[in-house]
N, C-alpha and C positions, 0 to 999 in steps of 0.2 A: 692604298694597298702597298705595304712595304715589300720591297724586292731585295732579297739577299743574294748576292752574286759571289761565288767562290771560285777562284782559280787554283788548280792544284793538279797533282799527278792522278793518273787513271786509278780508279778503284774497281778492281775485278770482282770483288765480292758484293753481290747485290744486298745481302743482309747488312753489311757495313754501310753501304750507301743509304739504305733505308733508315738505319739508326742515326746516321749523320744528319739526314734531312729532318728527321723527327727532333733531334736535339736542337738544331737551328730554329726550327719552327717553334718549339717550346720556349726557347730563350726570347724569341721575338714577341710571342704572345705575352710573356711576362713583362717585357720592356715596354711594349706599346699598349697593352691592355685591350687589344683587339682580338676577335675570334681567329682561330687558326685558319679558317677558310679565307681570311683576308691576306694571309702570308704567301709569298711566292719565293721559292728557292730555285736558283739556277746554278747548276754545277758545270763549269767549263773544265773539262778534263784535258790535260795536255800531256802527250807522250814525253818522256824524259829526253828524247832526242830533239825535241822542239823547244827546250828551255835551257837557258844558259845563266850562269852566275859567275861573276868575276872573269868573264870572257871564255869560260869553259862550259861545254855542254854537260848537263847533269849526268847523262848516260855514260860519259867518259870517266866519271869519278869512281866507278866500280859499284859493287853491290850496296844497296841501301841497308842502313843499320836499323 
C-alpha cells in the first residue's frame, strides 16, 4: 500500500483539499498500477508561524503571492 505524505501550508478550502487528494491518488494509481483503494494520502498541514526558511518564519514574510 503506497503512502503519500505531503507537508505544506494549511488548506482552508475543502474542495481544493479534495481535488489535491484526488490528483495525488490518480498519479499514484498511474505510477504503481494498483487500485485507488490501495493508495493512502496523508496531508500534514503546518501553520505558517510554525515553518521557517532561511532562518525567517514564513508568516513574517508578508502576504502570500
